C-alpha positions as CSV (number, residue, x, y, z in Angstrom):
1,M,57.2,-46.9,-143.5
2,S,54.3,-49.4,-143.7
3,F,50.9,-49.7,-142.1
4,R,49.1,-53.1,-142.1
5,D,45.4,-53.3,-142.2
6,K,42.9,-56.2,-142.4
7,Y,42.3,-56.6,-146.1
8,Y,42.0,-60.1,-147.7
9,D,45.0,-61.6,-149.4
10,Y,44.1,-60.9,-153.0
11,R,47.4,-62.2,-154.2
12,K,46.4,-65.8,-153.4
13,K,43.1,-65.3,-155.4
14,F,44.9,-64.3,-158.6
15,Q,47.4,-65.6,-161.1
16,Y,48.7,-62.8,-163.3
17,E,51.9,-61.7,-165.0
18,N,51.1,-57.9,-165.1
19,W,48.1,-55.6,-164.6
20,N,47.1,-55.9,-168.2
21,N,46.6,-59.6,-167.8
22,V,44.6,-59.9,-164.6
23,Q,42.4,-63.0,-164.5
24,L,39.3,-61.8,-162.6
25,T,37.2,-63.9,-160.1
26,S,33.5,-63.4,-159.6
27,D,34.3,-61.4,-156.4
28,L,36.3,-58.7,-158.2
29,R,35.8,-56.3,-161.1
30,L,38.5,-53.7,-161.5
31,I,38.3,-50.3,-163.2
32,H,41.6,-48.7,-164.0
33,N,42.0,-44.8,-163.9
34,D,45.3,-43.2,-165.0
35,L,45.7,-39.4,-165.1
36,T,49.0,-37.4,-165.7
37,I,49.1,-33.6,-165.4
38,N,52.0,-31.7,-166.6
39,L,51.9,-28.5,-164.5
40,T,55.0,-27.0,-166.1
41,P,57.7,-28.4,-168.3
42,E,59.6,-29.4,-165.1
43,W,56.7,-30.5,-162.7
44,S,54.2,-33.3,-163.2
45,I,51.7,-35.2,-161.2
46,R,50.5,-38.7,-162.0
47,F,47.5,-40.5,-160.4
48,D,47.1,-44.3,-161.0
49,D,44.1,-46.1,-159.5
50,Y,42.5,-49.5,-159.5
51,R,39.0,-49.9,-157.9
52,N,36.9,-52.9,-157.2
53,M,33.5,-51.8,-158.4
54,R,31.7,-54.7,-156.6
55,Q,32.6,-53.3,-153.2
56,G,32.6,-49.9,-151.6
57,G,29.5,-48.2,-153.0
58,T,29.3,-45.8,-156.0
59,F,33.1,-45.2,-156.3
60,G,34.3,-48.7,-155.5
61,K,36.8,-49.9,-153.0
62,T,40.4,-48.9,-153.5
63,Y,42.4,-51.9,-154.7
64,D,45.7,-50.4,-155.7
65,Q,46.7,-46.7,-155.9
66,S,49.8,-44.6,-156.5
67,I,50.3,-40.9,-156.7
68,D,53.6,-39.5,-158.1
69,I,54.9,-35.9,-158.0
70,A,58.0,-35.5,-160.3
71,Y,60.5,-32.7,-160.8
72,S,62.5,-33.1,-164.1
73,A,65.7,-31.2,-164.8
74,Q,68.2,-31.8,-167.6
75,C,70.4,-34.2,-165.8
76,Y,68.2,-35.7,-163.0
77,R,64.7,-36.3,-161.9
78,I,63.2,-36.4,-158.4
79,I,60.1,-38.4,-157.8
80,G,57.9,-38.4,-154.6
81,R,55.5,-41.4,-154.5
82,Y,52.7,-42.5,-152.3
83,N,51.6,-46.2,-153.0
84,Y,48.8,-48.2,-151.5
85,D,48.4,-51.9,-152.6
86,G,45.6,-53.3,-150.5
87,Y,48.0,-54.1,-147.6
88,D,50.6,-51.4,-147.3
89,K,50.7,-47.6,-147.6
90,S,54.2,-46.5,-148.4
91,Y,55.9,-43.2,-149.2
92,S,59.2,-42.9,-151.2
93,I,61.6,-40.5,-152.7
94,M,63.6,-41.5,-155.8
95,V,66.3,-39.7,-157.7
96,E,66.9,-40.8,-161.3
97,L,70.1,-39.9,-163.2
98,P,69.1,-40.6,-166.9
99,G,71.9,-41.1,-169.4
100,I,74.5,-42.1,-166.8
101,F,74.8,-45.7,-168.0
102,D,74.2,-45.1,-171.7
């Protein structure tokens, strides 16, 4: 599922290999927030957020954001994810089977 909106094409303005090596332009200043909360040994929530502090007022304009809710058992892990990257809003559910290919 994807919803398009009218944000500028930031991918053309940057040359980067990963989020730790972003080359900033004068139009963009990013702040990175990352929070993981382990509710129980099985359940966890992770919030990952990049904001442009030159736009959007006090809290900045959302540049990239993801929220994960994960359930971990001994032989599998289920992850629900919301992701927003400036263009798309997407929702996904993943099932991980750790150790199956070890």
